[in-house]
DSSP file (Angstrom, degrees, kcal/mol; ACC not computed):
  #  RESIDUE AA STRUCTURE BP1 BP2  ACC     N-H-->O    O-->H-N    N-H-->O    O-->H-N    TCO  KAPPA ALPHA  PHI   PSI    X-CA   Y-CA   Z-CA
    1    1 A M    >>        0   0    0      0, 0.0     4,-1.0     0, 0.0     3,-0.5   0.000 360.0 360.0 360.0 -45.9    0.0    0.0    0.0
    2    2 A L  G >4  +     0   0    0      1,-0.2     3,-0.7     2,-0.2     6,-0.2   0.894 360.0  51.9 -57.3 -39.2    2.8    2.4    0.7
    3    3 A E  G 34 S+     0   0    0      1,-0.2    -1,-0.2     3,-0.0     5,-0.0   0.874 115.6  41.3 -57.9 -38.8    4.1    2.1   -2.9
    4    4 A R  G <4 S+     0   0    0     -3,-0.5    -1,-0.2     1,-0.1    -2,-0.2   0.347 106.2  65.8 -99.7   3.2    0.7    2.8   -4.4
    5    5 A D    X<  -     0   0    0     -4,-1.0     3,-1.3    -3,-0.7    -1,-0.1  -0.891  56.0-169.8-126.3 102.7   -0.5    5.6   -2.1
    6    6 A P  T 3  S+     0   0    0      0, 0.0    -1,-0.1     0, 0.0    -4,-0.1   0.694  88.2  58.8 -67.7 -14.7    1.6    8.9   -2.3
    7    7 A A  T 3  S+     0   0    0      2,-0.0     2,-0.6     0, 0.0    -5,-0.1   0.651  81.1  99.5 -87.7 -13.2   -0.3   10.2    0.8
    8    8 A A    <   -     0   0    0     -3,-1.3     3,-0.1    -6,-0.2    -3,-0.1  -0.620  48.6-177.8 -76.3 121.4    0.9    7.4    3.0
    9    9 A R        -     0   0    0     -2,-0.6     2,-0.3     1,-0.3    -1,-0.2   0.828  62.7  -9.4 -88.7 -37.3    3.9    8.6    5.0
   10   10 A N     >  -     0   0    0      1,-0.1     4,-2.1     0, 0.0    -1,-0.3  -0.988  66.2-105.6-160.5 161.5    4.7    5.3    6.9
   11   11 A A  H  > S+     0   0    0     -2,-0.3     4,-2.6     1,-0.2     5,-0.2   0.841 116.1  58.2 -63.1 -35.5    3.4    1.8    7.6
   12   12 A F  H  > S+     0   0    0      2,-0.2     4,-1.7     1,-0.2    -1,-0.2   0.911 106.6  47.5 -62.4 -41.8    2.4    2.7   11.1
   13   13 A E  H  > S+     0   0    0     -3,-0.2     4,-2.2     2,-0.2    -2,-0.2   0.911 113.2  48.4 -64.2 -44.2    0.1    5.5    9.9
   14   14 A V  H  X S+     0   0    0     -4,-2.1     4,-2.1     1,-0.2    -2,-0.2   0.939 108.6  53.2 -67.8 -40.5   -1.5    3.3    7.3
   15   15 A I  H  < S+     0   0    0     -4,-2.6    -1,-0.2     1,-0.2    -2,-0.2   0.879 118.2  37.9 -56.6 -38.5   -2.1    0.4    9.7
   16   16 A L  H  < S+     0   0    0     -4,-1.7    -1,-0.2    -5,-0.2    -2,-0.2   0.737 129.3  25.0 -86.8 -23.3   -3.9    2.9   12.1
   17   17 A T  H  < S+     0   0    0     -4,-2.2    -2,-0.2    -5,-0.1    -3,-0.2   0.458  84.4 105.0-129.4   1.0   -5.8    5.1    9.7
   18   18 A A     X  -     0   0    0     -4,-2.1     4,-2.4    -5,-0.2     5,-0.2  -0.752  40.2-172.6 -94.9 107.1   -6.5    3.4    6.3
   19   19 A P  H  > S+     0   0    0      0, 0.0     4,-2.8     0, 0.0     5,-0.2   0.849  85.8  57.1 -68.3 -30.2  -10.2    2.3    6.1
   20   20 A G  H  > S+     0   0    0     49,-0.3     4,-2.2     2,-0.2     5,-0.1   0.928 108.6  46.0 -62.1 -42.5   -9.6    0.5    2.9
   21   21 A L  H  > S+     0   0    0      1,-0.2     4,-2.5     2,-0.2     5,-0.2   0.910 113.0  49.7 -61.5 -44.8   -7.0   -1.7    4.5
   22   22 A H  H  X S+     0   0    0     -4,-2.4     4,-2.9     2,-0.2    -2,-0.2   0.894 108.4  53.4 -59.6 -38.5   -9.2   -2.3    7.5
   23   23 A A  H  X S+     0   0    0     -4,-2.8     4,-2.9     1,-0.2    -2,-0.2   0.938 110.8  48.0 -63.3 -41.5  -12.1   -3.2    5.1
   24   24 A V  H  X S+     0   0    0     -4,-2.2     4,-1.9     2,-0.2    -2,-0.2   0.947 112.8  46.1 -62.5 -48.3   -9.8   -5.8    3.5
   25   25 A W  H  X S+     0   0    0     -4,-2.5     4,-1.6     1,-0.2    -1,-0.2   0.919 113.2  50.6 -65.1 -39.8   -8.7   -7.3    6.8
   26   26 A N  H  X S+     0   0    0     -4,-2.9     4,-2.4     1,-0.2     3,-0.3   0.945 108.4  52.9 -60.5 -45.8  -12.3   -7.4    8.1
   27   27 A H  H  X S+     0   0    0     -4,-2.9     4,-3.1     1,-0.2     5,-0.2   0.839 101.4  59.1 -59.2 -32.9  -13.3   -9.2    4.9
   28   28 A R  H  X S+     0   0    0     -4,-1.9     4,-1.9     2,-0.2    -1,-0.2   0.916 110.3  43.5 -67.0 -40.5  -10.7  -11.8    5.4
   29   29 A V  H  X S+     0   0    0     -4,-1.6     4,-2.2    -3,-0.3    -2,-0.2   0.965 115.3  47.8 -64.8 -50.3  -12.3  -12.7    8.8
   30   30 A A  H  X S+     0   0    0     -4,-2.4     4,-2.7     1,-0.2    -2,-0.2   0.878 111.4  50.4 -55.3 -43.4  -15.8  -12.5    7.4
   31   31 A H  H  X S+     0   0    0     -4,-3.1     4,-3.1     2,-0.2     5,-0.3   0.899 109.5  51.6 -64.5 -43.4  -14.8  -14.7    4.4
   32   32 A F  H  X S+     0   0    0     -4,-1.9     4,-1.0    -5,-0.2    -2,-0.2   0.904 111.4  47.3 -63.2 -40.4  -13.2  -17.3    6.7
   33   33 A L  H  <>S+     0   0    0     -4,-2.2     5,-2.5     2,-0.2     4,-0.4   0.925 112.0  50.8 -63.9 -45.7  -16.4  -17.4    8.7
   34   34 A W  H ><5S+     0   0    0     -4,-2.7     3,-1.4     1,-0.2    -2,-0.2   0.930 111.7  44.7 -56.6 -49.5  -18.4  -17.7    5.6
   35   35 A T  H 3<5S+     0   0    0     -4,-3.1    -1,-0.2     1,-0.3    -2,-0.2   0.668 107.3  62.2 -72.7 -13.9  -16.4  -20.7    4.2
   36   36 A S  T 3<5S-     0   0    0     -4,-1.0    -1,-0.3    -5,-0.3    -2,-0.2   0.554 121.9-108.3 -84.0  -7.8  -16.5  -22.2    7.6
   37   37 A G  T < 5S+     0   0    0     -3,-1.4     2,-1.1    -4,-0.4     3,-0.2   0.501  84.6 124.9  91.9   7.2  -20.4  -22.4    7.3
   38   38 A L     >< +     0   0    0     -5,-2.5     4,-3.1     1,-0.2     5,-0.2  -0.450  27.6 157.9 -93.5  59.8  -21.0  -19.7    9.8
   39   39 A K  H  >  +     0   0    0     -2,-1.1     4,-2.0     1,-0.2    -1,-0.2   0.880  67.5  44.2 -57.8 -47.3  -23.1  -17.6    7.5
   40   40 A T  H  > S+     0   0    0     -3,-0.2     4,-2.3     1,-0.2    -1,-0.2   0.928 115.4  48.9 -62.5 -43.9  -25.0  -15.4    9.8
   41   41 A L  H  > S+     0   0    0      1,-0.2     4,-2.8     2,-0.2    -1,-0.2   0.905 110.7  51.8 -68.3 -39.7  -22.0  -14.7   12.0
   42   42 A S  H  X S+     0   0    0     -4,-3.1     4,-2.3     1,-0.2    -1,-0.2   0.868 110.5  48.7 -66.9 -30.4  -20.0  -13.8    8.8
   43   43 A R  H  X S+     0   0    0     -4,-2.0     4,-2.2    -5,-0.2    -2,-0.2   0.880 110.9  49.3 -71.2 -37.0  -22.8  -11.4    7.8
   44   44 A M  H  X S+     0   0    0     -4,-2.3     4,-2.4     2,-0.2    -2,-0.2   0.933 112.7  48.3 -67.4 -43.6  -22.9   -9.8   11.2
   45   45 A W  H  X S+     0   0    0     -4,-2.8     4,-2.2     1,-0.2    -2,-0.2   0.938 112.4  48.6 -62.1 -43.8  -19.0   -9.4   11.1
   46   46 A A  H  X S+     0   0    0     -4,-2.3     4,-2.4     1,-0.2    -1,-0.2   0.896 109.9  52.2 -60.7 -41.3  -19.2   -7.9    7.6
   47   47 A Y  H  X S+     0   0    0     -4,-2.2     4,-2.3     1,-0.2    -1,-0.2   0.915 108.2  50.8 -63.5 -42.2  -21.9   -5.5    8.7
   48   48 A A  H  X S+     0   0    0     -4,-2.4     4,-1.3     1,-0.2    -1,-0.2   0.929 111.4  48.5 -56.5 -47.8  -19.8   -4.3   11.7
   49   49 A G  H  X S+     0   0    0     -4,-2.2     4,-2.7     1,-0.2     6,-0.4   0.881 109.0  51.8 -64.8 -40.7  -16.9   -3.7    9.4
   50   50 A R  H  X S+     0   0    0     -4,-2.4     4,-2.6     1,-0.2    -1,-0.2   0.903 106.3  55.5 -60.1 -42.8  -19.1   -1.8    6.9
   51   51 A S  H  < S+     0   0    0     -4,-2.3    -1,-0.2     1,-0.2    -2,-0.2   0.793 116.0  37.8 -67.7 -27.4  -20.4    0.4    9.8
   52   52 A V  H  < S+     0   0    0     -4,-1.3    -2,-0.2    -3,-0.3    -1,-0.2   0.846 128.7  28.5 -92.5 -36.0  -16.7    1.4   10.7
   53   53 A T  H  < S-     0   0    0     -4,-2.7    -3,-0.2     2,-0.2    -2,-0.2   0.659  89.5-128.3-103.7 -20.5  -15.1    1.6    7.2
   54   54 A G  S  < S+     0   0    0     -4,-2.6    20,-1.9    -5,-0.4     2,-0.5   0.544  73.8 118.5  83.5   2.6  -17.9    2.7    4.8
   55   55 A V        -     0   0    0     -6,-0.4     2,-0.6    18,-0.2    -1,-0.3  -0.924  51.2-157.1-112.0 125.1  -16.9   -0.4    2.6
   56   56 A E  E     +a   76   0A   0     19,-3.0    21,-2.5    -2,-0.5     2,-0.5  -0.916  18.4 169.1-105.2 112.6  -19.4   -3.1    1.9
   57   57 A I  E     -a   77   0A   0     -2,-0.6    21,-0.2    19,-0.2    -7,-0.1  -0.987  33.7-128.6-123.7 117.2  -17.9   -6.4    0.9
   58   58 A H    >   -     0   0    0     19,-2.5     3,-1.9    -2,-0.5   -15,-0.1  -0.423  22.3-125.5 -61.9 135.9  -20.1   -9.5    0.9
   59   59 A P  T 3  S+     0   0    0      0, 0.0   -24,-0.2     0, 0.0    -1,-0.1   0.743 107.7  56.9 -58.6 -22.5  -18.4  -12.2    2.9
   60   60 A A  T 3  S+     0   0    0    -26,-0.1    19,-0.1     2,-0.1    18,-0.1   0.660  80.0 112.9 -86.1 -11.4  -18.6  -14.7    0.0
   61   61 A A    <   -     0   0    0     -3,-1.9     2,-0.6    16,-0.2    21,-0.2  -0.284  67.2-130.1 -59.8 141.1  -16.7  -12.4   -2.4
   62   62 A K  E     -e   82   0B   0     19,-2.5    21,-3.2    17,-0.0     2,-0.5  -0.875  27.4-175.9-101.2 116.2  -13.3  -13.8   -3.4
   63   63 A I  E     -e   83   0B   0     -2,-0.6    21,-0.2    19,-0.2     3,-0.1  -0.941  10.1-150.0-122.6 128.1  -10.4  -11.3   -3.0
   64   64 A G    >   -     0   0    0     19,-1.8     3,-0.5    20,-0.5     2,-0.2   0.151  40.1 -56.8 -77.7-160.5   -6.8  -12.0   -4.0
   65   65 A R  T 3  S+     0   0    0      1,-0.2    21,-2.6    21,-0.0    22,-0.4  -0.523 108.8  12.0 -85.2 147.7   -3.6  -10.6   -2.5
   66   66 A R  T 3  S+     0   0    0     19,-0.2     2,-0.2    -2,-0.2    -1,-0.2   0.754  72.4 172.0  67.2  28.2   -2.6   -7.0   -2.1
   67   67 A L    <   -     0   0    0     -3,-0.5     2,-0.6    19,-0.2    -1,-0.2  -0.529  16.3-158.1 -66.4 130.0   -6.0   -5.4   -2.9
   68   68 A V  E     -i   88   0C   0     19,-2.3    21,-3.2    -2,-0.2     2,-0.8  -0.967  11.8-170.4-116.0 126.8   -5.8   -1.6   -2.2
   69   69 A I  E     -i   89   0C   0     -2,-0.6     2,-0.4    19,-0.2   -49,-0.3  -0.875  19.1-151.4-105.8  94.8   -9.1    0.2   -1.6
   70   70 A D  E    S-i   90   0C   0     19,-2.2     2,-2.3    -2,-0.8    21,-0.5  -0.585  73.5 -18.6 -80.5 127.7   -8.0    3.9   -1.7
   71   71 A H  S    S-     0   0    0     -2,-0.4     2,-0.6    19,-0.1    -1,-0.2  -0.429  85.1-160.0  72.7 -59.6  -10.3    6.1    0.5
   72   72 A G    >   +     0   0    0     -2,-2.3     3,-2.5     1,-0.2    20,-0.4  -0.164  35.0 141.8  95.0 -41.0  -12.9    3.4    0.4
   73   73 A M  T 3  S+     0   0    0     -2,-0.6    19,-1.9     1,-0.3    -1,-0.2  -0.019  77.7   9.5 -44.2 130.8  -16.1    5.2    1.3
   74   74 A G  T 3  S+     0   0    0    -20,-1.9     2,-0.3     1,-0.3    -1,-0.3   0.456  85.6 145.9  84.3  -1.1  -19.0    3.9   -0.7
   75   75 A V    <   -     0   0    0     -3,-2.5   -19,-3.0   -21,-0.3     2,-0.4  -0.546  27.0-169.6 -73.8 133.6  -17.2    0.9   -2.2
   76   76 A V  E     -ab  56  94A   0     17,-2.9    19,-2.8    -2,-0.3     2,-0.5  -0.995   8.0-173.2-126.3 128.1  -19.6   -2.1   -2.7
   77   77 A I  E     -ab  57  95A   0    -21,-2.5   -19,-2.5    -2,-0.4   -16,-0.2  -0.989  21.9-135.7-122.1 113.7  -18.4   -5.6   -3.6
   78   78 A G    >   -     0   0    0     17,-2.0     3,-1.9    -2,-0.5    28,-0.1  -0.166  23.8 -97.7 -76.4 162.9  -21.1   -8.1   -4.4
   79   79 A E  T 3  S+     0   0    0      1,-0.3    -1,-0.1   -18,-0.1    17,-0.1   0.785 117.9  35.9 -51.4 -40.8  -21.4  -11.8   -3.3
   80   80 A T  T 3  S+     0   0    0    -19,-0.1    -1,-0.3    23,-0.1    26,-0.2   0.240  86.6 126.9-105.7  18.7  -20.0  -13.5   -6.4
   81   81 A A    <   -     0   0    0     -3,-1.9   -19,-2.5    14,-0.1     2,-0.4  -0.444  42.0-159.6 -72.4 147.6  -17.4  -11.0   -7.2
   82   82 A I  E     -ef  62 108B   0     25,-1.7    27,-3.0   -21,-0.2     2,-0.4  -0.998   5.6-170.4-128.3 130.9  -13.8  -12.2   -7.7
   83   83 A I  E     -ef  63 109B   0    -21,-3.2   -19,-1.8    -2,-0.4    27,-0.2  -0.982  10.6-149.4-124.6 130.8  -10.9   -9.9   -7.4
   84   84 A G    >   -     0   0    0     25,-1.7     3,-0.5    -2,-0.4   -20,-0.5  -0.003  37.9 -57.6 -85.1-162.9   -7.4  -11.0   -8.4
   85   85 A D  T 3  S+     0   0    0      1,-0.2    27,-2.4   -21,-0.1    28,-0.2  -0.463 110.0  11.0 -79.2 144.4   -4.0   -9.9   -7.1
   86   86 A D  T 3  S+     0   0    0    -21,-2.6    -1,-0.2    25,-0.2     2,-0.2   0.815  82.6 156.5  69.2  34.7   -2.6   -6.4   -7.0
   87   87 A C    <   -     0   0    0     -3,-0.5   -19,-2.3   -22,-0.4     2,-0.4  -0.570  31.1-148.6 -89.0 155.0   -5.9   -4.6   -7.9
   88   88 A L  E     -ij  68 114C   0     25,-2.6    27,-2.5    -2,-0.2     2,-0.4  -0.987  14.5-177.6-128.6 123.1   -6.6   -1.0   -7.0
   89   89 A I  E     -ij  69 115C   0    -21,-3.2   -19,-2.2    -2,-0.4   -17,-0.2  -0.968  10.6-154.4-124.2 129.7  -10.2    0.2   -6.3
   90   90 A Y  E >   -i   70   0C   0     25,-2.1     3,-1.0    -2,-0.4   -19,-0.1  -0.442  38.6 -64.8 -98.4 177.4  -11.0    3.9   -5.5
   91   91 A H  T 3  S+     0   0    0    -21,-0.5    27,-2.3     1,-0.2    28,-0.2  -0.134 112.3  23.4 -65.7 152.6  -13.9    5.2   -3.6
   92   92 A G  T 3  S+     0   0    0    -19,-1.9     2,-0.3   -20,-0.4    -1,-0.2   0.618  83.1 147.1  77.4  10.6  -17.5    4.9   -4.6
   93   93 A V    <   -     0   0    0     -3,-1.0   -17,-2.9   -20,-0.1     2,-0.5  -0.580  31.3-159.4 -87.2 142.7  -16.9    1.9   -6.8
   94   94 A T  E     -bc  76 120A   0     25,-2.2    27,-3.1    -2,-0.3     2,-0.7  -0.981  14.8-171.5-117.7 130.6  -19.6   -0.8   -7.2
   95   95 A L  E     +bc  77 121A   0    -19,-2.8   -17,-2.0    -2,-0.5    27,-0.2  -0.851  43.6 155.7-113.5  91.2  -18.9   -4.3   -8.4
   96   96 A G  E     - c   0 122A   0     25,-1.5    27,-2.3    -2,-0.7     2,-0.3  -0.397  41.0-105.5-119.2-173.2  -22.6   -5.2   -8.7
   97   97 A S        -     0   0    0     25,-0.2     9,-0.1     9,-0.1     3,-0.1  -0.730   2.8-153.7-114.2 155.6  -25.1   -7.4  -10.3
   98   98 A K  S    S+     0   0    0      7,-0.5     2,-0.3    -2,-0.3    -1,-0.1   0.451  82.5  40.0-101.8  -3.0  -27.7   -6.9  -13.1
   99   99 A T        -     0   0    0      6,-0.2    24,-0.1     2,-0.1    -1,-0.1  -0.943  65.8-137.7-144.3 156.2  -30.0   -9.7  -11.9
  100  100 A G        +     0   0    0     -2,-0.3     2,-0.1    -3,-0.1     5,-0.0   0.184  67.3 119.6-100.5  16.0  -31.3  -11.1   -8.7
  101  101 A E        -     0   0    0      1,-0.1    -2,-0.1     3,-0.0    -3,-0.0  -0.374  68.2-104.8 -75.7 157.9  -30.9  -14.7   -9.9
  102  102 A H  S    S+     0   0    0     -2,-0.1     2,-0.1     2,-0.0    -1,-0.1  -0.315  78.8  49.2 -77.0 169.0  -28.7  -17.1   -8.1
  103  103 A G  S    S-     0   0    0     -2,-0.0     2,-0.5     2,-0.0   -23,-0.1  -0.426 106.7 -14.0  99.6-175.6  -25.3  -18.1   -9.5
  104  104 A K  S    S+     0   0    0      1,-0.2    20,-0.2    -2,-0.1   -23,-0.0  -0.477  71.1 141.9 -63.4 112.0  -22.4  -16.1  -10.8
  105  105 A R        +     0   0    0     -2,-0.5    -7,-0.5    18,-0.1    18,-0.4   0.339  45.0  76.3-138.2   3.6  -23.7  -12.5  -11.3
  106  106 A H  S    S-     0   0    0    -26,-0.2    -9,-0.1    -9,-0.1    16,-0.1  -0.798  84.2 -85.0-118.7 163.1  -21.0  -10.1  -10.2
  107  107 A P        -     0   0    0      0, 0.0   -25,-1.7     0, 0.0     2,-0.4  -0.128  25.6-140.4 -66.7 158.6  -17.7   -9.1  -12.0
  108  108 A T  E     -fg  82 126B   0     17,-2.3    19,-2.7   -27,-0.2     2,-0.5  -0.998  12.1-162.0-116.4 126.8  -14.4  -10.8  -12.1
  109  109 A L  E     -fg  83 127B   0    -27,-3.0   -25,-1.7    -2,-0.4    19,-0.2  -0.937  10.8-152.1-104.5 121.7  -11.3   -8.5  -11.9
  110  110 A E    >   -     0   0    0     17,-2.8     3,-0.6    -2,-0.5   -26,-0.4  -0.156  44.7 -53.5 -78.4-175.3   -8.1  -10.3  -13.0
  111  111 A N  T 3  S+     0   0    0      1,-0.2    19,-2.1   -28,-0.1    20,-0.2  -0.290 118.1  14.9 -70.4 146.3   -4.8   -9.2  -11.7
  112  112 A N  T 3  S+     0   0    0    -27,-2.4     2,-0.3     1,-0.2    -1,-0.2   0.822  82.7 153.2  69.4  35.3   -3.5   -5.6  -11.8
  113  113 A V    <   -     0   0    0     -3,-0.6   -25,-2.6   -28,-0.2     2,-0.4  -0.727  29.5-156.1 -95.9 144.2   -6.9   -4.0  -12.6
  114  114 A V  E     -jk  88 132C   0     17,-1.8    19,-2.4    -2,-0.3     2,-0.5  -0.992   3.8-165.0-123.4 131.1   -7.6   -0.4  -11.6
  115  115 A I  E     -jk  89 133C   0    -27,-2.5   -25,-2.1    -2,-0.4    19,-0.2  -0.963  19.6-134.5-118.5 114.9  -11.1    0.8  -11.1
  116  116 A G    >   -     0   0    0     17,-3.3     3,-1.8    -2,-0.5    20,-0.3  -0.126  37.2 -69.7 -67.0 161.4  -11.6    4.6  -10.9
  117  117 A A  T 3  S+     0   0    0      1,-0.3    19,-1.6    18,-0.2   -25,-0.2  -0.195 115.9   5.3 -51.5 132.0  -13.7    6.6   -8.4
  118  118 A G  T 3  S+     0   0    0    -27,-2.3    -1,-0.3     1,-0.2   -26,-0.1   0.509  91.8 146.6  75.7   5.4  -17.4    6.2   -8.7
  119  119 A A    <   -     0   0    0     -3,-1.8   -25,-2.2   -28,-0.2     2,-0.5  -0.413  37.3-148.3 -73.5 152.7  -17.2    3.6  -11.4
  120  120 A A  E     -cd  94 138A   0     17,-2.6    19,-2.9   -27,-0.2     2,-0.6  -0.996  10.6-173.4-121.4 122.5  -19.8    0.8  -11.7
  121  121 A V  E     -cd  95 139A   0    -27,-3.1   -25,-1.5    -2,-0.5     2,-0.4  -0.973  22.8-173.8-117.1 110.0  -18.8   -2.6  -13.0
  122  122 A I  E     +c   96   0A   0     17,-2.7   -25,-0.2    -2,-0.6   -16,-0.1  -0.890  29.7   8.8-123.1 132.7  -22.0   -4.5  -13.3
  123  123 A G  S    S-     0   0    0    -27,-2.3     2,-2.1   -18,-0.4   -18,-0.1  -0.178  99.1 -42.7 100.3 177.4  -22.9   -8.1  -14.2
  124  124 A N  S    S+     0   0    0    -20,-0.2     2,-0.3   -17,-0.1    18,-0.1  -0.522  90.9 129.9 -77.4  74.0  -21.1  -11.5  -14.8
  125  125 A I        -     0   0    0     -2,-2.1   -17,-2.3    16,-0.1     2,-0.5  -0.777  52.9-125.3-124.8 165.9  -18.3   -9.9  -16.8
  126  126 A T  E     -g  108   0B   0     -2,-0.3    17,-2.1   -19,-0.2     2,-0.9  -0.974   5.7-160.4-125.2 124.5  -14.5  -10.1  -16.7
  127  127 A I  E     -gh 109 143B   0    -19,-2.7   -17,-2.8    -2,-0.5    17,-0.2  -0.866  34.6-139.4 -95.5 106.2  -12.1   -7.2  -16.6
  128  128 A H    >   -     0   0    0     15,-3.0     3,-1.9    -2,-0.9    18,-0.3  -0.030  34.3 -54.3 -73.3 172.9   -9.0   -8.8  -17.8
  129  129 A K  T 3  S+     0   0    0      1,-0.3    17,-1.7    16,-0.2   -17,-0.2  -0.058 119.1   0.8 -48.1 132.4   -5.4   -8.4  -16.6
  130  130 A G  T 3  S+     0   0    0    -19,-2.1    -1,-0.3    15,-0.2   -17,-0.1   0.536  91.7 146.8  70.6   9.8   -4.0   -4.9  -16.4
  131  131 A A    <   -     0   0    0     -3,-1.9   -17,-1.8   -20,-0.2     2,-0.4  -0.326  36.1-144.7 -74.2 160.2   -7.3   -3.2  -17.6
  132  132 A R  E     -kl 114 148C   0     15,-3.0    17,-2.2   -19,-0.2     2,-0.5  -0.988   7.8-160.5-129.0 136.8   -8.3    0.2  -16.4
  133  133 A V  E     -kl 115 149C   0    -19,-2.4   -17,-3.3    -2,-0.4    17,-0.2  -0.985  26.0-132.3-116.3 120.4  -11.9    1.6  -15.7
  134  134 A G    >   -     0   0    0     15,-3.2     3,-1.8    -2,-0.5    20,-0.0  -0.243  36.9 -76.8 -72.3 159.0  -12.0    5.4  -15.7
  135  135 A A  T 3  S+     0   0    0      1,-0.3    16,-0.4   -16,-0.1   -17,-0.2  -0.323 116.7   9.3 -58.6 134.5  -13.8    7.4  -12.9
  136  136 A G  T 3  S+     0   0    0    -19,-1.6    -1,-0.3   -20,-0.3   -18,-0.1   0.304  92.8 144.6  81.0  -9.7  -17.5    7.4  -13.2
  137  137 A A    <   -     0   0    0     -3,-1.8   -17,-2.6   -20,-0.2     2,-0.5  -0.237  42.2-145.8 -65.6 154.6  -17.5    4.8  -16.0
  138  138 A V  E     -d  120   0A   0     13,-2.2    16,-1.8   -19,-0.2     2,-0.5  -0.965  18.8-171.3-120.4 112.7  -20.4    2.3  -16.3
  139  139 A V  E     +d  121   0A   0    -19,-2.9   -17,-2.7    -2,-0.5   -14,-0.1  -0.915  23.0 157.9-116.6 123.8  -19.1   -1.1  -17.6
  140  140 A T        +     0   0    0     -2,-0.5     2,-0.3   -19,-0.2    -1,-0.1   0.132  60.9  60.0-127.6  16.7  -21.4   -3.9  -18.5
  141  141 A H  S    S-     0   0    0    -18,-0.1   -16,-0.1   -16,-0.0   -19,-0.0  -0.943  94.5 -79.2-142.5 161.0  -19.3   -5.9  -20.9
  142  142 A D        -     0   0    0     -2,-0.3     2,-0.5   -18,-0.1   -15,-0.2  -0.274  40.3-145.7 -61.1 149.5  -16.0   -7.7  -20.7
  143  143 A L  B     -h  127   0B   0    -17,-2.1   -15,-3.0    -4,-0.1   -12,-0.1  -0.979  17.7-123.9-123.7 121.8  -12.9   -5.5  -20.9
  144  144 A A    >   -     0   0    0     -2,-0.5     3,-1.8     1,-0.2     2,-0.0  -0.086  43.1 -75.5 -59.9 154.7   -9.7   -6.9  -22.8
  145  145 A A  T 3  S+     0   0    0      1,-0.3   -15,-0.2   -14,-0.1    -1,-0.2  -0.319 117.2   5.8 -49.0 128.6   -6.3   -7.1  -21.1
  146  146 A G  T 3  S+     0   0    0    -17,-1.7    -1,-0.3   -18,-0.3   -16,-0.1   0.384  98.6 132.4  77.7  -4.6   -4.6   -3.8  -20.9
  147  147 A A    <   -     0   0    0     -3,-1.8   -15,-3.0   -18,-0.2     2,-0.4  -0.304  47.7-139.3 -79.8 166.8   -7.7   -1.8  -22.2
  148  148 A T  E     -l  132   0C   0    -17,-0.2     9,-2.7    -3,-0.1     2,-0.4  -0.998  12.7-163.7-125.2 128.2   -9.1    1.4  -20.7
  149  149 A A  E     +lM 133 156C   0    -17,-2.2   -15,-3.2    -2,-0.4     2,-0.3  -0.947  13.8 170.0-112.9 131.4  -12.8    2.0  -20.5
  150  150 A V  E   > + M   0 155C   0      5,-2.4     5,-2.5    -2,-0.4   -14,-0.1  -0.942  32.9  29.1-135.9 159.8  -14.3    5.4  -19.9
  151  151 A G  T   5S-     0   0    0    -16,-0.4   -13,-2.2    -2,-0.3     3,-0.2  -0.077  83.5 -54.3  91.6 171.5  -17.8    7.0  -19.9
  152  152 A N  T   5S+     0   0    0      1,-0.4     2,-0.2   -15,-0.2    -1,-0.1  -0.914 135.8  23.5-135.8 106.1  -21.4    6.0  -19.4
  153  153 A P  T   5S-     0   0    0      0, 0.0    -1,-0.4     0, 0.0   -14,-0.1   0.578 118.8-115.7 -74.1 159.9  -22.0    3.8  -21.2
  154  154 A S  T   5 -     0   0    0    -16,-1.8     2,-0.3    -2,-0.2    -3,-0.2  -0.273  30.0-168.4 -71.3 148.8  -18.4    2.8  -21.3
  155  155 A K  E   < -M  150   0C   0     -5,-2.5    -5,-2.4   -16,-0.0     2,-0.4  -0.986  24.1-118.0-133.4 144.6  -16.3    3.0  -24.4
  156  156 A V  E      M  149   0C   0     -2,-0.3    -7,-0.2    -7,-0.2    -9,-0.0  -0.679 360.0 360.0 -83.9 129.1  -12.9    1.5  -24.9
  157  157 A L              0   0    0     -9,-2.7    -1,-0.1    -2,-0.4    -8,-0.1   0.473 360.0 360.0 -78.1 360.0  -10.1    4.0  -25.7
């Protein structure tokens, strides 16, 4: 996190004051409870974390290593979302669903994806390795590796 956040002055400060980091730590516990079959307890744990950090991550969501949620407030990550390693998500991002049906209905972010502030990535789609979603973009289709999507509806640059 220190390498990817120019405002972070030292590790001690980040550990004490970074809500995105706290949200990820909280999710790790909630996800463990979820996969252990303690569904209600995991939802309660996730709710408590959301109340403190302003970041809502469903306990069933799968999150890889070194996810950075910068600022965090208003981030929503749905139940069937999958996030790879080394992703960066800014405040106000939604990884949401287009349907209330069961099964895979939230996005998959491969490794090294960046999602800009206020963006919505919706549906069972894949944002491939190294892709970027611009601030405020609404993405409802797969995004190729290394591509950048901007706008509403999104267009690939």
